[in-house]
N, C-alpha and C positions, 0 to 999 in steps of 0.2 A: 358387110356393114348392116345388111338386113337382119342377120341373126343377132348382132349386138344390140340393135334396137329392140328386138323381141325380148332378149334377156333383161334389158334395162326396164322395159315395161312390166315384165313378169316380176322383177325384183320390187318395183314400186308397188305393184298390186299386193305382193306378199307382205311388205311392211305395212301397207294400209290395212290389210286384213288382221295382222297381228295387233296393231294399235286398236282396231275396232273391238277385238276380243279382250282387250285389257291385259294382254300378255307382256306388253312393254309400257313404261310410263310415257305419257304424252310429253313431247319436247316443251321446255319452258321458253316462253317468249322473252325477248329483250325489253328493256324499258322503252325504247323507241317504238317497238311494236305495240305496246299498250297505250302509251300516250296520255291518257286522261287522268289517272290517279296521281296525286301529288303528295298526300300525307297519309300516315297510319297512326292510330292512337287507340288506347283503351278507353272504354266508357262504361257507365252504369245506365241501363235502360229504365224506363218508367216502371216496369214490373220488378225492378230491383235485381234483374239478372245482369251479369257482366258480359261484355262483348268486345270484339275488335271491329273497328270501322275503318273504311277507306274514304278519303275525301278528295274531290277534284279541285281544279283551280277556280271554280265558281262556288266553292264551299259546300257543294252538295255531297251527301253521303252515298257512296257507290255500293257498299256492302256493309252488313251488320251481322257478324258471326258470333253467336252466343258461345261462351266458354264456361268451364266449371267454376272458376273463381277469378278474382281480380288479377289483371295483368298490370305491368308497370311500364316497361319501355319496349323498344324494338330495334332491330338492326336490319338494314336492307342490303341485298346482294348488289355488288357494283356493276354487274352485267345483266343478270337475269331478273325478270320481274317477279321476284319473290322476297318476302320479308320474314323475319323470325321475331315473334313476340314472346316476352318472358314473363312468367308469373311473378307476382309481388313477393318479396321476402317475407317468410321463409318458404317460398313455393318450390315445387320440384318438377315443374313441366315447362316446356317451351314449345311453340307451335310454328311450323313453317307454312306460310300463307302464299298461295298463288294469287298475285295481285292483278291478274287478268280476270280470273273467275271469282275470286274471293273465297275459294275453297281451301280447306286445310289439307296440305300435302303430306305432312309428317308430324308426328308428335315425338319430342325429345324428352326423355326421362333420366333421372339421376339415381345413383345408388342410395341406399338408406343413410349413408354417412355423409352425403353432400346435399346442400340446397342452393338454389339460385339466389343471387342478390338483385335480380331485376334488369340487368343490362348485359350487352354483348356487342361485338362488332365483327366484321369480316376482314380477312386479309385483303391487301390491295388488289389482288387478282381474283378474289372470290373463292379461292380453293378451300379455305378453312374459316370456320366460325369459332370465335373465342368468347367464352362466357365467364362472368364473374360469379364465384361460388364460395361457400363456406364449408370447410371440412368440420363437421359437427363435433367429432370426438376430440379434436385438438384445438379447435377454434381458429386455426390458421386459414388465411385466405388462399384460394386456389383459382387458377385460370384453366377452364376446361377447353379442350381442343377437339373439334368435330370436323370431319372431312366432308365438305359439302359436295364434292365430286363423287363420293361413294355413299349417297343417300344419307348424309349426315351421320355417319358412323363415328362413335366416340373413339378417339385414338390415343389420347393422353391427357395428363393434367400437370400443370407446373405451379410452383409457389408464386403467389402474387407479390411477394416481398413485404407483406404486412398483414394486418387484421382487417376484416370487413371490406374487401374490395367492392366498389360500387360501379361507377361508370368506367368503361374501357373505350379508348379511341385508337384508330390506326394512324401511324405516321408513314408517309410515303418515302421520305428521305431522312434517315435510312428506313428501310422496311422494318418497322418495329411497333410495339404497343406502348401506350401510356395508360397507366392504371392508377385510379384514385382509390387508395386504401384508406377508408374512412376512420379506421382505428377502433371502432366500437365492436366489442364482442357480444354476440347474441346466441341464443340456443332455442330451437323450436319448442322445447318443453316450457319455456318462459315467454313464448310468443315474441314480441318485439322489445322486451325489456333490455335495457343497456346494462351489461354486467361488469364493466371494467372502467367506469369513468374516472376512478382514482388513479389509474395507470395509463389511460388511453393516449395514444400518440398516432396521428395519421401521417401519411406520406404519399408522395407520387413516385411510382416506379416506372423506369423505362426498361422494356424487355425486348430482347431479340426473339426472332422466330424460334430459336433453339430452346427458349426458356431461360436463357442467361439474362440476369438483371445487370444492366450496365451502369445505371445511375439511379440514385434515390434522393429525393428532395423532401425536406421537412420544414415546418414553420418554426419560428422562434418559440422558445419555451413559454413565453407569456401568452402565446396563442395556441398552446397545446390542446385546448378544449375546442378548437375549430376542427370539425370533422370535414375533411376534403371529400366531397361527394360527387359533384357533377363536372363534366368536362365538355369543351367544344373546341374544335380545331379548324384553323384556316391558314393556308400557306405555311404549314408546318409550325405555326405558333399555337400554343394551347392556352385556353383560359379555364380557370378553375372556380367553382362556386362552393361555398362552405355552409355548414350548419353549426351554429354555436351551441355548445353543451354547457356553458358556464352560466353565471348570474345573468338574469334577464335584464338587469339594470345597466349592464355593460353594452357597449356598441362597438365591437371590434371590426376590423376590415373583414369583408365577406367574399372578396374576389382577389384573384391573383393572375398574373401572366407568367407562363413558363416559356422562356426562349430556349428552344432545344438546341440551337446551333452553338450558343455560347454557354449553355448550361446554367442559366440563372432563373430563379423564381422571385418575382417582384410583386409585392402586394399593391393593389390599387387603393390608394389612400384617399377615399372620398371624405368629405367633411362629416362631422359627427351627426348633424341633423339628418343627412342623407342616409347614413348607416343606421341610425336609430329607427327610421321609418321602415326599414327592411325587417325589423323584428328579430334579427339574429338568424334568419333562415332564407336560404335560396333553394327554390324547388326545381327550377330548370334554368339553363343558361345556353345562349347561342350567339355566335358571331353573325353579323350581317354578311351577305354574299361577298362584298368587297373587303371585309375584315376591318372596316373603319369604325364600326360600332359594336357594342356588346350589350345584349339584352338579357335581363334575368327577371324571374318572377318570384314574388314572396307571397304565397297564398294565404298564410296566416295573418298577414298584414294588409291584404287586398291591394298590393302595390306591384306595378311593373316599372323597372328601372332600366334606362338606356344610357350607357356610358359612351361618350364620344372621345375617341383617342386623339382627334385633332385639336380639340380645345380643352380636353381634360375635365370636362364638366359632365354632370349627370342630370338627365331629365326624368322625372317620375310621374306616373299616371295612376289614377285610382282605377282599380279593376277588381271587382268582387270575385274572390276565390280564383285568382289568376293561377293557371297551372302550367300547361305546356307552352313552349315557344320554339319557333323555327324560322330560318331565313325565308323571306318571300318577297319577290320583286325588288323594290328599292328599300325594303325595311324588314319587318317581321310580321308573322302571324302568331297570335296568342290565343290559346284556348282557355276556357274557364270551367269551373265545376258546376256552373249553373247553365251550361249548354250554349254559351255564346262564343263566337269567334270574332276577334278584333284584328284589324290591321294597324300597324304603327309605322309611320314614316315621318318625313320632315314636316308634314302638315299636322302631326299629332296622332291621337288614337281615335279609331272609328269602328263602330259596330258594323260588321259586314254580314253576319248570319246568326240566327238563333235556331237551335235544335232542341227537341224535347228529350234530351239525354244529359248526363253529367260527364263531361270530359275528365279523364284521369291525368296523372302527373306529367306525362311527356307527349309532345307532338313531334313526330318524326317526319322530316322532309325526305322524300324518296329520290329527288333529282336535284 
């Protein structure tokens, strides 16, 4: 017994010395070990540099990591306290962030023939990261596959089932992906110019882990110019947010619900006045924690809209340059491009914190 204790102590000392020398990566903590950080988002600092920040539940910034260019959204690991942030289209880098220290653990890069579309998600068990991408030469949408258990090694890519894949979310039952193919073709040589509006057609694809697309959902032809961009999921029901590419005088529906169990896509038909205030544009979308409400931001119209599934009505709030939205407590937390954070609940909208930064498109809740 004594010799076993000595061997165990020696082994512990050896591991400790190896870690101290940097010969093995430090183990990643779980979210319960970290505790304090609640949100991650991209920002622009006062000196016009771009950065990633972590925010706690009292709205304070825990870290501010400068990056080479603007980031768009993030995905968080379901077990370990790390998140991956993605460069804004047509960017070609993503960064794995240790949410305990705020340090960059890994930089992911693409081949010259692909670029990121700004979003991604993890598999339910955290083993794989899925990223929305454009294959530049063909214009076809791709889903990149990265093995997070093997230092985020790139292992494969699948067809997204459309053009311009944007947000991707994970379904637990069955274990699959939902992909918003926005339908808009772009090319890095023309920046963010939309190249195919005369033929664009967006859709939602359901993909198995094998890459097989099992279902595809499209809008009616009269709504062909609605680009399906953003997704949120709660209890295996998916909500979708659109960006209208047609005449600005029109006010089409901008949200839909996808019921994955019975395979139906249903538009949320708000009244024309409500839709018109959104300005044809949804920037971010989120279910509440209980799934009873749906919140979306319209930054170009300075509006936040909250749809109540129980009464079928929408409440709208003025919010200058509203950008990201995430579930928080009994409602939502909204970020703005002028550095303000707002809570929204049954009592209305309230300013909870102001920072001297500009929050970017998406606010990602980590728990």
